[in-house]
C-alpha atoms as a printed R data frame, in Angstrom:
    type eleno elety resid chain resno        x      y       z
1   ATOM     1    CA   UNK     A     1 -140.618 64.096 162.036
2   ATOM     2    CA   UNK     A     2 -137.629 64.627 165.320
3   ATOM     3    CA   UNK     A     3 -138.915 68.321 166.618
4   ATOM     4    CA   UNK     A     4 -134.650 68.947 166.649
5   ATOM     5    CA   UNK     A     5 -134.832 68.035 162.310
6   ATOM     6    CA   UNK     A     6 -137.515 70.170 161.505
7   ATOM     7    CA   UNK     A     7 -136.360 73.221 163.455
8   ATOM     8    CA   UNK     A     8 -133.138 73.255 161.751
9   ATOM     9    CA   UNK     A     9 -134.541 72.421 158.167
10  ATOM    10    CA   UNK     A    10 -136.803 75.928 158.855
11  ATOM    11    CA   UNK     A    11 -134.089 77.905 160.357
12  ATOM    12    CA   UNK     A    12 -132.144 76.147 156.989
13  ATOM    13    CA   UNK     A    13 -135.224 77.464 154.621
14  ATOM    14    CA   UNK     A    14 -135.330 81.001 156.756
15  ATOM    15    CA   UNK     A    15 -131.473 81.573 155.785
16  ATOM    16    CA   UNK     A    16 -131.719 80.602 152.222
17  ATOM    17    CA   UNK     A    17 -134.685 82.604 151.919
18  ATOM    18    CA   UNK     A    18 -132.553 85.437 152.635
19  ATOM    19    CA   UNK     A    19 -129.595 85.155 151.018
20  ATOM    20    CA   UNK     A    20 -130.022 82.962 148.229
21  ATOM    21    CA   UNK     A    21 -131.306 86.125 145.985
22  ATOM    22    CA   UNK     A    22 -127.158 87.067 146.431
23  ATOM    23    CA   UNK     A    23 -126.117 83.856 145.070
24  ATOM    24    CA   UNK     A    24 -123.434 83.310 147.468
25  ATOM    25    CA   UNK     A    25 -125.330 80.940 150.036
26  ATOM    26    CA   UNK     A    26 -124.875 77.104 148.703
27  ATOM    27    CA   UNK     A    27 -127.705 74.499 150.718
28  ATOM    28    CA   UNK     A    28 -126.894 70.709 150.274
29  ATOM    29    CA   UNK     A    29 -128.819 67.798 151.066
30  ATOM    30    CA   UNK     A    30 -128.566 63.960 151.408
31  ATOM    31    CA   UNK     A    31 -130.837 61.426 151.821
32  ATOM    32    CA   UNK     A    32 -129.302 57.636 152.259
33  ATOM    33    CA   UNK     A    33 -131.242 54.793 152.452
34  ATOM    34    CA   UNK     A    34 -128.877 51.622 153.507
35  ATOM    35    CA   UNK     A    35 -130.483 48.027 154.454
36  ATOM    36    CA   UNK     A    36 -132.592 49.340 157.629
37  ATOM    37    CA   UNK     A    37 -130.662 52.988 158.857
38  ATOM    38    CA   UNK     A    38 -131.694 56.157 157.068
39  ATOM    39    CA   UNK     A    39 -129.181 59.067 156.553
40  ATOM    40    CA   UNK     A    40 -130.346 62.520 156.622
41  ATOM    41    CA   UNK     A    41 -127.230 64.882 156.189
42  ATOM    42    CA   UNK     A    42 -127.850 68.883 155.299
43  ATOM    43    CA   UNK     A    43 -125.814 71.715 155.099
44  ATOM    44    CA   UNK     A    44 -125.286 75.933 154.202
45  ATOM    45    CA   UNK     A    45 -122.308 77.843 153.056
46  ATOM    46    CA   UNK     A    46 -122.301 81.729 153.290
47  ATOM    47    CA   UNK     A    47 -120.236 84.102 151.260
48  ATOM    48    CA   UNK     A    48 -119.688 86.970 153.050
49  ATOM    49    CA   UNK     A    49 -117.349 89.233 151.519
50  ATOM    50    CA   UNK     A    50 -114.449 88.132 152.304
51  ATOM    51    CA   UNK     A    51 -116.033 85.333 155.304
52  ATOM    52    CA   UNK     A    52 -117.253 82.378 154.825
53  ATOM    53    CA   UNK     A    53 -120.507 80.555 156.694
54  ATOM    54    CA   UNK     A    54 -120.576 76.750 156.934
55  ATOM    55    CA   UNK     A    55 -122.898 74.330 158.908
56  ATOM    56    CA   UNK     A    56 -124.290 70.961 158.069
57  ATOM    57    CA   UNK     A    57 -125.395 68.041 160.610
58  ATOM    58    CA   UNK     A    58 -127.204 64.870 160.092
59  ATOM    59    CA   UNK     A    59 -129.526 62.553 161.895
60  ATOM    60    CA   UNK     A    60 -129.688 58.825 161.343
61  ATOM    61    CA   UNK     A    61 -132.691 56.216 162.247
62  ATOM    62    CA   UNK     A    62 -130.733 54.946 164.319
63  ATOM    63    CA   UNK     A    63 -130.526 58.164 166.589
64  ATOM    64    CA   UNK     A    64 -127.188 58.944 165.594
65  ATOM    65    CA   UNK     A    65 -126.739 62.701 165.527
66  ATOM    66    CA   UNK     A    66 -124.688 65.407 165.261
67  ATOM    67    CA   UNK     A    67 -122.670 68.503 163.424
68  ATOM    68    CA   UNK     A    68 -120.712 71.262 162.602
69  ATOM    69    CA   UNK     A    69 -119.667 75.002 162.423
70  ATOM    70    CA   UNK     A    70 -117.261 76.123 160.714
71  ATOM    71    CA   UNK     A    71 -115.409 79.775 159.743
72  ATOM    72    CA   UNK     A    72 -112.631 81.051 157.288
73  ATOM    73    CA   UNK     A    73 -111.238 84.425 155.632
74  ATOM    74    CA   UNK     A    74 -109.416 85.040 152.912
75  ATOM    75    CA   UNK     A    75 -107.394 87.919 152.369
76  ATOM    76    CA   UNK     A    76 -104.888 88.465 148.620
77  ATOM    77    CA   UNK     A    77 -102.246 85.627 150.055
78  ATOM    78    CA   UNK     A    78 -103.501 84.419 153.172
79  ATOM    79    CA   UNK     A    79 -106.505 82.276 154.478
80  ATOM    80    CA   UNK     A    80 -107.349 81.103 157.900
81  ATOM    81    CA   UNK     A    81 -110.369 78.641 159.045
82  ATOM    82    CA   UNK     A    82 -111.646 77.162 161.496
83  ATOM    83    CA   UNK     A    83 -114.536 74.677 162.894
84  ATOM    84    CA   UNK     A    84 -116.229 72.483 165.524
85  ATOM    85    CA   UNK     A    85 -118.100 69.065 165.499
86  ATOM    86    CA   UNK     A    86 -119.880 67.163 167.849
87  ATOM    87    CA   UNK     A    87 -122.496 64.206 168.496
88  ATOM    88    CA   UNK     A    88 -124.728 62.974 170.723
89  ATOM    89    CA   UNK     A    89 -122.836 60.230 171.655
90  ATOM    90    CA   UNK     A    90 -120.291 62.684 172.960
91  ATOM    91    CA   UNK     A    91 -117.621 62.972 170.883
92  ATOM    92    CA   UNK     A    92 -116.241 66.257 170.448
93  ATOM    93    CA   UNK     A    93 -113.346 68.065 168.351
94  ATOM    94    CA   UNK     A    94 -112.357 71.359 166.278
95  ATOM    95    CA   UNK     A    95 -109.625 72.024 164.131
96  ATOM    96    CA   UNK     A    96 -107.349 75.089 163.046
97  ATOM    97    CA   UNK     A    97 -106.077 75.667 159.903
98  ATOM    98    CA   UNK     A    98 -104.221 78.681 157.749
99  ATOM    99    CA   UNK     A    99 -102.914 78.471 153.675
100 ATOM   100    CA   UNK     A   100  -99.861 80.918 152.760
101 ATOM   101    CA   UNK     A   101  -99.596 81.720 149.338
102 ATOM   102    CA   UNK     A   102  -95.832 83.515 147.986
103 ATOM   103    CA   UNK     A   103  -95.542 85.207 145.867
104 ATOM   104    CA   UNK     A   104  -96.144 83.373 141.817
105 ATOM   105    CA   UNK     A   105  -95.556 80.285 143.393
106 ATOM   106    CA   UNK     A   106  -97.482 79.359 145.644
107 ATOM   107    CA   UNK     A   107  -96.802 76.972 148.882
108 ATOM   108    CA   UNK     A   108 -100.057 75.850 150.624
109 ATOM   109    CA   UNK     A   109  -99.367 75.236 154.534
110 ATOM   110    CA   UNK     A   110 -101.834 74.275 156.891
111 ATOM   111    CA   UNK     A   111  -99.888 75.252 160.285
112 ATOM   112    CA   UNK     A   112  -99.318 73.227 162.662
113 ATOM   113    CA   UNK     A   113 -100.671 70.218 163.164
114 ATOM   114    CA   UNK     A   114 -102.711 69.541 166.416
115 ATOM   115    CA   UNK     A   115 -103.658 65.851 167.575
116 ATOM   116    CA   UNK     A   116 -106.521 66.398 169.339
117 ATOM   117    CA   UNK     A   117 -107.713 63.379 171.788
118 ATOM   118    CA   UNK     A   118 -111.643 63.327 172.372
119 ATOM   119    CA   UNK     A   119 -112.840 61.413 175.654
120 ATOM   120    CA   UNK     A   120 -115.297 58.798 175.341
121 ATOM   121    CA   UNK     A   121 -116.408 55.822 176.856
122 ATOM   122    CA   UNK     A   122 -113.617 52.896 175.494
123 ATOM   123    CA   UNK     A   123 -116.098 49.968 176.524
124 ATOM   124    CA   UNK     A   124 -119.145 51.203 174.294
125 ATOM   125    CA   UNK     A   125 -119.653 49.077 171.400
126 ATOM   126    CA   UNK     A   126 -121.095 52.051 169.159
127 ATOM   127    CA   UNK     A   127 -117.996 53.814 169.250
128 ATOM   128    CA   UNK     A   128 -116.527 51.267 167.428
129 ATOM   129    CA   UNK     A   129 -119.297 50.048 165.560
130 ATOM   130    CA   UNK     A   130 -118.998 53.554 162.893
131 ATOM   131    CA   UNK     A   131 -122.015 52.291 160.345
132 ATOM   132    CA   UNK     A   132 -124.346 51.009 163.164
133 ATOM   133    CA   UNK     A   133 -124.773 47.686 161.714
134 ATOM   134    CA   UNK     A   134 -124.433 45.333 164.717
135 ATOM   135    CA   UNK     A   135 -120.768 44.187 164.139
136 ATOM   136    CA   UNK     A   136 -117.185 45.898 164.113
137 ATOM   137    CA   UNK     A   137 -114.644 44.912 161.075
138 ATOM   138    CA   UNK     A   138 -111.325 45.649 160.895
139 ATOM   139    CA   UNK     A   139 -112.034 48.949 158.489
140 ATOM   140    CA   UNK     A   140 -114.515 50.210 161.388
141 ATOM   141    CA   UNK     A   141 -111.432 49.694 164.049
142 ATOM   142    CA   UNK     A   142 -108.414 51.169 161.251
143 ATOM   143    CA   UNK     A   143 -110.228 54.825 161.006
144 ATOM   144    CA   UNK     A   144 -110.360 55.199 164.538
145 ATOM   145    CA   UNK     A   145 -106.278 54.506 165.502
146 ATOM   146    CA   UNK     A   146 -103.768 56.250 163.751
147 ATOM   147    CA   UNK     A   147 -101.627 53.074 163.807
148 ATOM   148    CA   UNK     A   148 -102.432 50.378 161.630
149 ATOM   149    CA   UNK     A   149 -100.479 47.852 163.679
150 ATOM   150    CA   UNK     A   150 -101.992 48.546 166.958
151 ATOM   151    CA   UNK     A   151 -105.551 48.926 165.343
152 ATOM   152    CA   UNK     A   152 -105.358 45.926 163.774
153 ATOM   153    CA   UNK     A   153 -103.534 43.763 167.271
154 ATOM   154    CA   UNK     A   154 -106.870 45.384 168.933
155 ATOM   155    CA   UNK     A   155 -108.840 44.195 166.228
156 ATOM   156    CA   UNK     A   156 -107.429 40.494 166.634
157 ATOM   157    CA   UNK     A   157 -107.970 40.123 170.247
158 ATOM   158    CA   UNK     A   158 -111.683 40.981 170.266
159 ATOM   159    CA   UNK     A   159 -112.478 38.818 167.199
160 ATOM   160    CA   UNK     A   160 -110.486 35.888 168.822
161 ATOM   161    CA   UNK     A   161 -113.405 33.897 169.851
162 ATOM   162    CA   UNK     A   162 -114.597 32.860 166.221
163 ATOM   163    CA   UNK     A   163 -111.924 34.586 164.478
164 ATOM   164    CA   UNK     A   164 -114.453 35.401 161.449
165 ATOM   165    CA   UNK     A   165 -113.854 38.689 160.473
166 ATOM   166    CA   UNK     A   166 -116.054 40.597 162.455
167 ATOM   167    CA   UNK     A   167 -116.747 40.941 166.235
168 ATOM   168    CA   UNK     A   168 -120.368 41.095 167.220
169 ATOM   169    CA   UNK     A   169 -121.886 42.936 170.257
170 ATOM   170    CA   UNK     A   170 -121.621 38.975 172.284
171 ATOM   171    CA   UNK     A   171 -118.395 38.542 171.664
172 ATOM   172    CA   UNK     A   172 -116.897 42.588 172.746
173 ATOM   173    CA   UNK     A   173 -119.109 41.720 175.583
174 ATOM   174    CA   UNK     A   174 -117.153 39.072 176.572
175 ATOM   175    CA   UNK     A   175 -113.520 40.540 174.909
176 ATOM   176    CA   UNK     A   176 -113.340 43.463 176.121
177 ATOM   177    CA   UNK     A   177 -113.040 43.998 179.134
178 ATOM   178    CA   UNK     A   178 -109.999 41.524 178.726
179 ATOM   179    CA   UNK     A   179 -108.527 43.252 175.984
180 ATOM   180    CA   UNK     A   180 -109.359 47.477 176.572
181 ATOM   181    CA   UNK     A   181 -108.025 48.064 179.850
182 ATOM   182    CA   UNK     A   182 -110.779 50.599 180.971
183 ATOM   183    CA   UNK     A   183 -113.234 48.752 180.348
184 ATOM   184    CA   UNK     A   184 -112.094 46.200 183.551
185 ATOM   185    CA   UNK     A   185 -114.128 48.828 185.676
186 ATOM   186    CA   UNK     A   186 -116.479 50.120 183.557
187 ATOM   187    CA   UNK     A   187 -120.353 49.042 182.429
188 ATOM   188    CA   UNK     A   188 -120.433 48.788 179.298
189 ATOM   189    CA   UNK     A   189 -123.087 51.056 176.923
190 ATOM   190    CA   UNK     A   190 -124.909 48.682 174.047
C-alpha cells in the first residue's frame, strides 16, 4: 500500500476515534474497480457547533491522486463556506460561496460567480483523458470546456485522422501541435 494512503487512513481513523462518540462526524469510503483501473475515495466531515469541516481524497492505481478541504459556517439566516482542491497533475482550484435566507421565504443565492482558470500543460494528453482509459472522447472534452461549440470543434480537429469518435495518444501527438497553439513549442507529456 502507498505510504501516503496509509498516512491518510491513520489520520482518518484517529480523527474518527476522537469524535465519533459525538455523532457529528461522518466518514465515507469507496473502492471502485473498473477493467484495469482501481480508484479509492475517502472522506471525512465533522460538524462542531455552527462550523463544518470537510476533507476528501482519492487515488487511482495509475498514480493519479488528489483531494479537497472545505469549511463552512451557519447562522440563523446566513451560511458561507469555501473549499480548495488539487491533484498531483497540477490541477488546482478554490470555491467560495454564501446563502442568505429572507424572512419566511428563502432564496438561495450563491453570491458572485467566479471564473477560475487553472494553469495546466495544454500539450499533456492526460489532462484531456479524464477517465484514464488511454483515449479522449468528446464527453471528456466537453467536461473541460464550458463552451460546447468550441469543445466540439477542438475534438473534431484532434480526431480528424481517424474520425472514429476517440483520440488516441498517437493521434494526439500528431494533431496537437497543429491544432493547439501552445503545443507548437512545448514538449509533450504522456
